[in-house]
VOTI-710758 format. One record per atom (N, C-alpha, C, O): x, z, y; residue in one letter. Coordinates in steps of 0.02 Angstrom, whole numbers, padded with zeros to 5 digits, always signed. Layout:
! VOTI-710758
XZYa
...
! end
This chain:
! VOTI-710758
+01341-01386+02716m
+01352-01335+02679m
+01440-01351+02667m
+01463-01408+02666m
+01475-01295+02660e
+01549-01297+02654e
+01559-01263+02597e
+01530-01208+02595e
+01598-01281+02540r
+01627-01233+02486r
+01679-01225+02489r
+01717-01273+02498r
+01706-01148+02482e
+01789-01124+02492e
+01801-01087+02432e
+01772-01033+02422e
+01848-01114+02388i
+01880-01073+02333i
+01923-01024+02366i
+01966-01040+02407i
+01910-00955+02346i
+01936-00890+02372i
+01976-00856+02300i
+01949-00838+02248i
+02029-00855+02312n
+02075-00843+02251n
+02094-00753+02271n
+02141-00733+02307n
+02054-00719+02243k
+02057-00643+02246k
+02092-00611+02190k
+02140-00573+02194k
+02060-00633+02138v
+02057-00592+02064v
+02093-00652+02012v
+02075-00711+02018v
+02143-00633+01963d
+02165-00684+01923d
+02110-00705+01872d
+02116-00759+01842d
+02068-00672+01863y
+02000-00683+01808y
+01945-00701+01838y
+01896-00702+01801y
+01935-00717+01894l
+01884-00753+01915l
+01883-00809+01974l
+01928-00807+02016l
+01839-00854+01976q
+01839-00901+02029q
+01785-00889+02086q
+01724-00891+02077q
+01810-00879+02133i
+01761-00848+02181i
+01748-00915+02229i
+01797-00950+02240i
+01688-00935+02258v
+01673-01006+02294v
+01626-00955+02344v
+01578-00922+02323v
+01650-00956+02410a
+01603-00959+02468a
+01559-01006+02502a
+01588-01041+02544a
+01505-01013+02496v
+01478-01066+02505v
+01441-01044+02601v
+01396-01004+02613v
+01471-01077+02642k
+01460-01066+02713k
+01407-01113+02731k
+01377-01148+02691k
+01396-01112+02798n
+01359-01148+02840n
+01368-01126+02903n
+01348-01070+02919n
+01411-01184+02961d
+01428-01162+03015d
+01467-01089+03021d
+01451-01043+03059d
+01534-01089+02962d
+01564-01033+02955d
+01521-00964+02940d
+01546-00909+02933d
+01485-00972+02939k
+01443-00892+02908k
+01434-00905+02840k
+01418-00959+02816k
+01446-00845+02804i
+01442-00873+02719i
+01370-00852+02710i
+01349-00799+02733i
+01329-00899+02671k
+01271-00887+02645k
+01267-00859+02573k
+01221-00820+02561k
+01320-00879+02512r
+01324-00832+02466r
+01386-00844+02441r
+01425-00881+02470r
+01400-00817+02390y
+01468-00812+02351y
+01436-00845+02275y
+01379-00840+02251y
+01489-00875+02252e
+01481-00892+02178e
+01521-00878+02142e
+01576-00903+02152e
+01513-00836+02088i
+01572-00792+02043i
+01556-00825+01986i
+01499-00844+01973i
+01614-00836+01944s
+01626-00870+01873s
+01682-00848+01867s
+01729-00839+01904s
+01665-00836+01783p
+01732-00805+01751p
+01792-00860+01726p
+01772-00910+01696p
+01855-00855+01736l
+01900-00903+01716l
+01920-00897+01634l
+01938-00944+01598l
+01910-00825+01614e
+01908-00824+01546e
+01853-00818+01501e
+01804-00796+01531e
+01844-00827+01449s
+01790-00843+01397s
+01760-00784+01374s
+01714-00788+01333s
+01787-00716+01399d
+01770-00655+01384d
+01707-00641+01434d
+01655-00609+01430d
+01742-00683+01483g
+01674-00652+01540g
+01696-00600+01599g
+01756-00590+01613g
+01652-00574+01627f
+01658-00525+01667f
+01618-00450+01671f
+01570-00459+01633f
+01615-00407+01688y
+01571-00354+01669y
+01545-00339+01744y
+01582-00345+01793y
+01482-00321+01748r
+01450-00305+01822r
+01432-00218+01800r
+01397-00196+01754r
+01469-00187+01847n
+01440-00117+01834n
+01371-00102+01859n
+01332-00067+01827n
+01362-00119+01898s
+01279-00114+01933s
+01220-00143+01872s
+01165-00116+01873s
+01231-00183+01831e
+01181-00222+01797e
+01195-00203+01718e
+01154-00222+01676e
+01248-00166+01700d
+01274-00154+01649d
+01271-00210+01593d
+01243-00205+01539d
+01306-00264+01618t
+01290-00326+01592t
+01373-00357+01564t
+01419-00323+01588t
+01394-00407+01525v
+01453-00447+01537v
+01415-00515+01548v
+01368-00537+01515v
+01449-00548+01610e
+01414-00617+01624e
+01467-00669+01601e
+01527-00653+01598e
+01448-00726+01587h
+01481-00774+01539h
+01474-00841+01600h
+01516-00885+01603h
+01424-00838+01636n
+01408-00907+01685n
+01420-00891+01757n
+01452-00842+01775n
+01393-00933+01797t
+01411-00908+01881t
+01346-00875+01905t
+01290-00899+01907t
+01367-00812+01924v
+01339-00777+01956v
+01331-00768+02042v
+01380-00746+02072v
+01277-00782+02074y
+01251-00784+02152y
+01250-00725+02174y
+01215-00685+02144y
+01291-00704+02233f
+01280-00660+02264f
+01260-00665+02347f
+01275-00719+02373f
+01234-00625+02380p
+01204-00636+02439p
+01290-00645+02478p
+01343-00626+02454p
+01281-00676+02534g
+01342-00679+02587g
+01342-00598+02620g
+01393-00564+02622g
+01281-00577+02643s
+01298-00520+02661s
+01316-00453+02618s
+01318-00399+02647s
+01328-00458+02559w
+01363-00409+02519w
+01430-00402+02538w
+01452-00345+02545w
+01462-00444+02546g
+01539-00456+02567g
+01582-00454+02514g
+01566-00414+02470g
+01636-00489+02504l
+01677-00487+02436l
+01690-00431+02419l
+01676-00420+02360l
+01719-00372+02458e
+01749-00319+02433e
+01689-00276+02396e
+01700-00245+02344e
+01633-00277+02424k
+01569-00227+02382k
+01566-00284+02315k
+01578-00252+02264k
+01554-00351+02300i
+01547-00381+02262i
+01618-00366+02193i
+01610-00353+02133i
+01663-00371+02221l
+01728-00339+02179l
+01723-00280+02162l
+01754-00274+02109l
+01698-00225+02180s
+01697-00165+02168s
+01653-00156+02097s
+01664-00116+02051s
+01590-00216+02106d
+01543-00208+02054d
+01569-00228+01989d
+01555-00201+01935d
+01617-00288+02002i
+01647-00312+01936i
+01702-00292+01906i
+01739-00260+01944i
+01728-00302+01840r
+01779-00283+01824r
+01789-00321+01748r
+01744-00339+01710r
+01865-00326+01739r
+01884-00380+01674r
+01851-00345+01620r
+01844-00284+01615r
+01831-00391+01578v
+01808-00364+01502v
+01861-00336+01466v
+01916-00361+01478v
+01858-00295+01429k
+01919-00259+01400k
+01894-00288+01317k
+01837-00283+01294k
+01937-00308+01294e
+01933-00334+01213e
+01929-00277+01165e
+01926-00289+01104e
! end
């Protein structure tokens, strides 16, 4: 398995975990102590959240937004 850090937005660390160039999963963690908000789950996440690679990065990012203090 290969891990690739993807810098897409400044408040998240996004890691794509690949096997033979196919993305198996994404690992998303906040870079800020406030965490990030998931629209679909109606929760604020403070730790690493795992998403299946089949979701695609744009779909994942559309579900996440920066927490407003």
